C-alpha positions as CSV (number, residue, x, y, z in Angstrom):
1,X,0.0,-0.1,-0.2
2,X,1.3,3.1,-1.0
3,X,-0.5,7.2,-0.7
4,X,2.3,9.1,-2.4
5,X,-0.6,12.5,-2.4
6,X,-2.3,11.1,0.7
7,X,-5.5,9.8,1.1
8,X,-8.2,10.1,-0.9
9,X,-11.3,10.0,2.2
10,X,-11.8,12.2,4.4
11,X,-13.1,11.9,8.6
12,X,-14.7,13.9,10.8
13,X,-15.4,12.3,14.0
14,X,-17.3,9.4,12.4
15,X,-18.6,10.9,9.1
16,X,-16.8,9.3,6.3
17,X,-16.4,10.9,2.9
18,X,-14.8,8.6,0.0
19,X,-15.3,9.5,-3.3
20,X,-18.6,9.7,-4.2
21,X,-19.3,8.0,-1.2
22,X,-20.2,9.2,2.7
23,X,-20.9,7.1,6.1
24,X,-21.5,7.4,9.9
25,X,-20.1,4.4,11.6
26,X,-19.8,3.2,15.2
27,X,-19.7,0.1,16.9
28,X,-22.2,-1.7,18.9
29,X,-21.9,-2.8,22.5
30,X,-24.0,-5.3,22.2
31,X,-24.0,-6.4,18.6
32,X,-20.8,-5.0,17.0
33,X,-20.0,-2.8,13.6
34,X,-23.0,-0.7,12.3
35,X,-23.0,2.4,9.6
36,X,-25.6,4.4,9.5
37,X,-26.7,7.2,6.8
38,X,-25.4,5.5,3.6
39,X,-25.6,7.9,1.0
40,X,-23.7,7.6,-2.7
41,X,-23.7,10.2,-5.3
42,X,-26.0,12.8,-2.1
43,X,-28.7,9.9,-2.5
44,X,-29.1,7.8,0.4
45,X,-29.1,3.7,0.1
46,X,-29.8,2.9,3.4
47,X,-30.4,4.8,6.5
48,X,-28.7,1.6,8.9
49,X,-26.3,-1.6,8.0
50,X,-25.2,-3.3,10.4
51,X,-24.1,-6.7,12.5
52,X,-27.1,-8.0,14.6
53,X,-26.0,-11.3,15.6
54,X,-23.4,-14.3,16.0
55,X,-24.1,-17.2,16.9
56,X,-22.4,-21.2,16.7
57,X,-23.5,-24.2,17.2
58,X,-21.7,-27.2,18.0
59,X,-22.2,-30.9,17.7
60,X,-20.9,-33.5,19.0
61,X,-20.9,-37.5,20.6
62,X,-20.7,-36.3,24.4
63,X,-23.1,-34.2,26.0
64,X,-20.6,-30.7,26.9
65,X,-19.9,-30.1,23.5
66,X,-23.3,-30.7,22.0
67,X,-24.6,-28.1,24.5
68,X,-22.1,-25.3,23.1
69,X,-25.0,-23.1,20.8
70,X,-23.1,-20.0,21.8
71,X,-25.1,-16.8,21.3
72,X,-22.6,-14.2,21.0
73,X,-24.0,-10.6,22.0
74,X,-24.4,-12.7,25.2
75,X,-20.5,-11.3,25.7
76,X,-21.4,-8.1,24.2
77,X,-19.8,-8.7,21.2
78,X,-18.8,-4.5,20.7
79,X,-16.4,-4.7,23.2
80,X,-14.4,-7.6,21.5
81,X,-12.9,-5.5,19.3
82,X,-9.8,-3.9,19.9
83,X,-5.7,-3.9,19.2
84,X,-5.8,-4.2,15.3
85,X,-2.1,-4.5,14.5
86,X,-0.6,-2.7,11.3
87,X,0.6,-4.4,9.1
88,X,-1.2,-7.8,9.6
89,X,-5.0,-7.3,10.7
90,X,-5.1,-3.7,8.5
91,X,-1.7,-2.4,5.8
92,X,-0.3,0.4,7.9
93,X,-1.5,3.2,6.0
94,X,-5.3,2.6,7.7
95,X,-6.6,5.2,9.9
96,X,-7.2,3.4,13.1
97,X,-10.2,4.7,15.3
98,X,-10.6,3.4,19.2
99,X,-13.7,3.6,20.9
100,X,-15.2,3.2,24.1
101,X,-18.0,2.2,26.3
102,X,-19.3,2.5,29.6
103,X,-19.8,-0.5,31.6
104,X,-21.2,-1.5,35.7
105,X,-17.8,-2.8,36.5
106,X,-16.6,0.7,35.5
107,X,-17.0,4.1,37.0
108,X,-14.6,5.1,33.7
109,X,-15.5,4.7,30.2
110,X,-13.4,1.9,29.4
111,X,-11.1,2.6,26.1
112,X,-10.6,0.0,23.9
113,X,-7.7,1.1,21.3
114,X,-7.5,0.6,17.0
115,X,-11.4,-1.0,17.2
116,X,-11.8,0.0,13.7
117,X,-9.0,0.5,11.0
118,X,-10.0,2.8,7.8
119,X,-8.2,1.8,4.4
120,X,-8.0,2.2,0.8
121,X,-7.1,-1.2,-1.4
122,X,-6.9,-2.6,-5.3
123,X,-8.9,-5.3,-5.3
124,X,-6.2,-6.5,-7.7
125,X,-9.1,-7.4,-10.6
126,X,-10.5,-4.8,-13.1
127,X,-13.9,-2.8,-11.9
128,X,-13.8,-2.7,-15.6
129,X,-12.4,-3.3,-19.0
130,X,-12.4,-3.7,-22.9
131,X,-10.2,-4.4,-25.1
132,X,-11.1,-3.4,-28.8
133,X,-8.3,-5.6,-31.3
134,X,-9.4,-4.7,-34.7
135,X,-9.8,-0.6,-36.3
136,X,-13.6,-1.4,-36.9
137,X,-14.3,-1.3,-33.4
138,X,-12.3,1.4,-32.5
139,X,-8.9,-0.2,-32.0
140,X,-8.9,1.3,-28.2
141,X,-8.8,-0.3,-24.7
142,X,-10.2,1.3,-21.9
143,X,-10.0,-0.2,-17.9
144,X,-10.4,1.2,-14.1
145,X,-8.8,-0.3,-11.6
146,X,-11.5,-2.2,-9.0
147,X,-10.0,0.4,-5.7
148,X,-12.6,-0.2,-2.8
149,X,-12.9,2.1,0.6
150,X,-12.4,-0.4,3.4
151,X,-13.4,-0.6,7.0
152,X,-13.0,-2.8,9.0
153,X,-13.0,-4.2,12.9
154,X,-12.0,-7.5,14.5
155,X,-14.1,-9.4,16.8
156,X,-12.3,-11.9,18.3
157,X,-15.3,-14.3,20.9
158,X,-13.0,-16.8,23.2
159,X,-11.5,-18.8,20.7
160,X,-13.0,-17.4,16.9
161,X,-11.6,-14.0,15.4
162,X,-14.0,-12.7,13.4
163,X,-13.1,-10.1,10.5
164,X,-15.8,-8.1,9.2
165,X,-15.3,-5.7,7.0
166,X,-17.9,-2.8,5.4
167,X,-16.6,-2.5,1.7
168,X,-17.7,0.2,-0.4
169,X,-16.4,0.2,-4.7
170,X,-17.1,3.3,-6.5
171,X,-19.5,1.4,-9.3
172,X,-22.1,2.0,-6.4
173,X,-21.6,-1.1,-4.9
174,X,-21.7,-1.6,-1.1
175,X,-20.3,-5.0,0.1
176,X,-20.4,-6.6,3.5
177,X,-17.6,-9.7,4.2
178,X,-17.3,-11.9,6.9
179,X,-14.0,-13.7,7.5
180,X,-13.6,-16.5,10.0
181,X,-10.8,-17.4,11.7
182,X,-8.8,-18.1,14.8
183,X,-8.8,-21.8,16.9
184,X,-10.9,-24.3,17.3
185,X,-13.0,-25.0,20.0
186,X,-11.9,-29.2,19.9
187,X,-13.0,-32.2,22.6
188,X,-11.7,-35.3,23.8
189,X,-12.0,-38.1,21.3
190,X,-13.3,-41.3,21.6
191,X,-14.2,-43.7,18.2
192,X,-18.4,-42.8,18.9
193,X,-17.2,-38.6,18.3
194,X,-16.3,-40.2,14.4
195,X,-19.7,-39.0,13.0
196,X,-19.1,-35.3,14.2
197,X,-15.7,-34.3,13.3
198,X,-11.9,-35.7,12.1
199,X,-9.4,-36.9,14.7
200,X,-6.6,-34.5,15.2
201,X,-3.8,-35.6,17.5
202,X,-3.9,-38.0,19.8
203,X,-7.4,-37.8,22.1
204,X,-8.8,-34.8,20.7
205,X,-11.2,-34.2,17.6
206,X,-12.2,-31.1,15.5
207,X,-16.0,-31.0,16.2
208,X,-18.7,-29.9,13.1
209,X,-19.9,-26.6,13.9
210,X,-22.6,-24.2,12.2
211,X,-21.7,-20.7,12.2
212,X,-24.4,-18.0,11.6
213,X,-24.6,-14.6,11.2
214,X,-27.6,-12.4,11.3
215,X,-26.9,-8.5,9.5
216,X,-30.3,-5.5,9.2
217,X,-30.5,-3.9,6.5
218,X,-32.5,-0.6,6.6
219,X,-32.6,0.5,2.7
220,X,-34.0,3.2,1.7
221,X,-34.0,4.0,-1.9
222,X,-34.8,8.0,-3.1
223,X,-36.7,8.2,0.2
224,X,-38.7,5.4,2.9
225,X,-41.1,4.2,0.9
226,X,-40.0,1.1,-1.0
227,X,-41.5,-1.4,-2.5
228,X,-39.9,-5.3,-2.4
229,X,-39.9,-7.3,-5.6
230,X,-38.3,-10.2,-7.2
231,X,-37.2,-10.5,-10.6
232,X,-37.7,-14.8,-10.6
233,X,-36.0,-15.7,-13.8
234,X,-37.6,-18.4,-15.7
235,X,-36.9,-21.0,-18.7
236,X,-38.7,-19.6,-21.8
237,X,-39.3,-21.9,-24.7
238,X,-40.4,-20.7,-28.8
239,X,-41.3,-22.1,-31.6
240,X,-37.5,-22.5,-33.3
241,X,-39.8,-21.7,-37.1
242,X,-36.5,-19.2,-37.4
243,X,-33.4,-21.1,-37.9
244,X,-35.2,-24.8,-39.0
245,X,-38.4,-26.4,-40.9
246,X,-38.8,-28.7,-38.2
247,X,-42.0,-28.1,-37.0
248,X,-41.4,-29.6,-33.8
249,X,-38.4,-28.0,-33.4
250,X,-38.4,-25.2,-30.0
251,X,-35.9,-23.0,-28.8
252,X,-34.9,-22.7,-25.3
253,X,-33.7,-19.9,-23.5
254,X,-34.7,-17.5,-20.2
255,X,-37.2,-14.4,-19.1
256,X,-37.8,-13.1,-15.6
257,X,-40.8,-11.8,-14.6
258,X,-41.6,-9.2,-11.7
259,X,-43.5,-10.8,-8.6
260,X,-43.8,-7.4,-6.0
261,X,-44.4,-8.5,-2.2
262,X,-46.9,-7.6,-0.7
263,X,-46.9,-8.6,2.7
264,X,-44.3,-9.9,4.5
265,X,-45.0,-13.3,4.8
266,X,-44.6,-13.4,1.4
267,X,-41.2,-11.7,1.6
268,X,-39.9,-14.5,3.8
269,X,-37.4,-15.9,1.1
270,X,-35.9,-19.4,1.5
271,X,-33.5,-19.9,-1.2
272,X,-34.0,-22.8,-3.6
273,X,-31.4,-23.4,-6.5
274,X,-34.5,-24.6,-9.6
275,X,-36.4,-20.7,-8.4
276,X,-33.5,-18.3,-9.4
277,X,-34.0,-14.3,-8.7
278,X,-33.5,-11.2,-8.0
279,X,-34.1,-9.2,-5.2
280,X,-34.9,-5.9,-5.4
281,X,-35.5,-2.8,-3.5
282,X,-36.9,0.5,-5.7
283,X,-39.3,3.7,-5.3
284,X,-42.3,3.1,-7.5
285,X,-42.2,6.8,-7.7
286,X,-39.3,7.1,-9.0
287,X,-39.0,5.0,-12.1
288,X,-35.8,6.0,-15.0
289,X,-36.3,7.4,-17.6
290,X,-37.7,4.8,-19.8
291,X,-39.9,3.2,-17.4
292,X,-37.9,0.6,-16.0
293,X,-37.5,0.2,-12.1
294,X,-34.6,2.6,-10.8
295,X,-33.6,-0.1,-7.9
296,X,-31.1,-1.5,-5.4
297,X,-30.5,-5.6,-5.7
298,X,-29.6,-7.3,-2.4
299,X,-27.3,-10.2,-3.5
300,X,-27.2,-12.9,-1.3
301,X,-24.1,-15.1,-1.0
302,X,-22.9,-17.2,1.5
303,X,-25.9,-18.7,2.6
304,X,-26.5,-21.4,5.2
305,X,-29.3,-23.9,5.8
306,X,-30.3,-24.7,9.5
307,X,-30.8,-28.0,9.7
308,X,-32.4,-28.0,13.3
309,X,-36.1,-28.5,13.3
310,X,-38.2,-25.4,13.8
311,X,-38.9,-25.0,17.6
312,X,-36.8,-28.0,18.9
313,X,-33.9,-27.3,21.2
314,X,-32.2,-24.3,20.8
315,X,-33.5,-23.2,17.2
316,X,-36.0,-20.5,18.5
317,X,-33.7,-18.4,19.4
318,X,-31.9,-18.3,15.9
319,X,-35.7,-18.6,14.3
320,X,-33.5,-15.3,12.1
321,X,-32.0,-18.3,10.5
322,X,-35.0,-19.7,9.2
323,X,-35.1,-17.7,6.0
324,X,-31.9,-16.6,4.3
325,X,-33.6,-12.6,4.3
326,X,-36.7,-11.6,6.2
327,X,-38.3,-8.5,4.8
328,X,-39.9,-6.4,6.7
329,X,-42.3,-2.9,7.4
330,X,-39.8,-1.4,10.1
331,X,-41.3,-1.1,13.5
332,X,-39.6,1.3,16.4
333,X,-39.9,-1.4,18.7
334,X,-38.8,-4.3,15.9
335,X,-35.0,-2.6,16.2
336,X,-33.2,-6.0,17.2
337,X,-34.1,-9.6,16.2
338,X,-31.8,-10.8,18.8
339,X,-31.1,-10.4,22.3
340,X,-27.8,-10.2,24.8
341,X,-30.5,-12.8,27.3
342,X,-30.2,-15.3,24.0
343,X,-27.4,-17.4,25.3
344,X,-29.4,-18.1,28.3
345,X,-33.5,-17.8,26.6
346,X,-33.0,-20.3,23.8
347,X,-36.3,-21.8,25.0
348,X,-38.5,-18.9,25.1
349,X,-36.0,-15.8,23.9
350,X,-36.5,-12.4,24.9
351,X,-37.0,-11.7,21.4
352,X,-38.5,-14.1,19.0
353,X,-37.9,-12.7,16.1
354,X,-40.7,-15.4,14.2
355,X,-43.0,-12.1,15.9
356,X,-41.7,-9.7,13.3
357,X,-43.5,-10.7,10.0
358,X,-46.2,-13.2,11.7
359,X,-48.3,-9.9,12.1
360,X,-47.8,-10.2,8.2
361,X,-47.7,-5.9,7.7
362,X,-48.6,-4.7,4.3
363,X,-44.6,-3.6,2.8
364,X,-45.8,-2.1,-0.3
365,X,-44.6,1.5,-0.4
366,X,-43.5,1.4,3.2
367,X,-40.4,2.1,5.1
368,X,-38.8,-2.3,4.4
369,X,-36.0,-3.3,6.8
370,X,-34.2,-6.7,5.3
371,X,-32.7,-9.2,8.4
372,X,-30.2,-11.5,6.1
373,X,-28.5,-14.2,7.6
374,X,-25.1,-15.3,6.9
375,X,-23.3,-19.0,7.7
376,X,-20.9,-21.5,6.7
377,X,-20.3,-25.6,8.4
378,X,-17.3,-25.6,9.9
379,X,-15.6,-29.5,10.0
380,X,-11.9,-28.7,11.4
381,X,-9.4,-30.5,9.5
382,X,-5.7,-32.0,10.5
383,X,-2.7,-29.4,8.8
384,X,0.5,-28.3,9.3
385,X,0.9,-25.3,10.9
386,X,2.8,-22.9,9.4
387,X,4.8,-21.7,12.1
388,X,6.7,-23.4,15.5
389,X,4.8,-22.6,18.9
390,X,7.3,-21.0,20.7
391,X,8.9,-22.9,23.5
392,X,8.2,-26.5,20.7
393,X,5.5,-26.8,22.4
394,X,2.4,-29.2,20.9
395,X,-0.7,-26.6,19.8
396,X,-3.9,-26.5,17.6
397,X,-3.3,-25.3,14.7
398,X,-5.3,-22.0,14.2
399,X,-8.9,-22.7,12.3
400,X,-9.0,-22.7,8.6
401,X,-10.0,-18.8,7.2
402,X,-13.5,-19.1,6.0
403,X,-15.2,-16.5,3.7
404,X,-18.9,-15.3,3.4
405,X,-19.5,-12.0,1.1
406,X,-23.3,-10.7,2.3
407,X,-25.5,-8.1,1.5
408,X,-23.6,-6.5,-1.2
409,X,-26.2,-3.5,-2.3
410,X,-25.6,-3.5,-6.2
411,X,-27.9,-0.6,-8.4
412,X,-29.5,-2.3,-10.8
413,X,-30.4,0.6,-13.1
């Protein structure tokens, strides 16, 4: 990283401006990093995008490990981001920000050093490019690097480290990325543990577990009165008379149909590979000059499925993960989909997320909130550590880097 002419972003308190982007950021003591009033070309695209919850559910033959279902807000997620290391956790050119909070165990604010870092990064791929070989086409090259602004925080919660990035592309797309690393949560190996992981040492097994993340995206496209539609992609069959004399010949291609979601129950999305679709949010009063929707797309990646039956065991506390995305009407008493008490009240959660959409409110031309769940199943594996542990003692290697990309907000038109 090299910035010969200085930084191309500016920061005033917790307000950031970069190229066409502007946003504010904060660290929630309970739930972690959040950004607000996100604008591109001085038009707001979201009021709030932020982490709501992290959960990890373990599996095992022994009752101690199988009951290790962690709801991390119970540990106060935001208090676990500090001491980001220049040159390793973040580029040396980064701007670092401290974070402070008040707790009942201290009379003075608790100061966490270097809880955030902010930096510009060359992604190493072109944002766009085209090379025209022939003079007929113009004989030219045009390309642009994908330089982005990254706001990063890293939460170390017991054994796991969660690297969380808000990424701002010059195309007008915004991306949220989660990296899961750290050290594994292991248990004692017996042959009965074989279905639940791999034996890593003589008496140690790395248990399979499920990482879950919940994000909130309060989307405001040209104001708060938005619509949520899916562009459903399906097969189109046409007569092939233009290219053959065979009257029975057919031509297959794809098409899309707009599907307006009118109520909250219709907007509970479960991924189906057989039914691909775009998820778009727009203001119906602000189409393009051609009459098309002027929308932002939420592109879901890093999706996951919880295999525990609904309302069984500890599943009720992560009911927000039943759908890959749920869209609800904004309400003042529905600001958070999880609770710091979730670690202790899973059978009767303090916050029951299903109630957010069970009332089936109308969501046409309303202030809409998208609740987006991400996740990954992780089976730890044995590998060679890159460097010996100090003093030559044995160790378990750090967990493999697990990458999740999600909640990118992409302009459609």
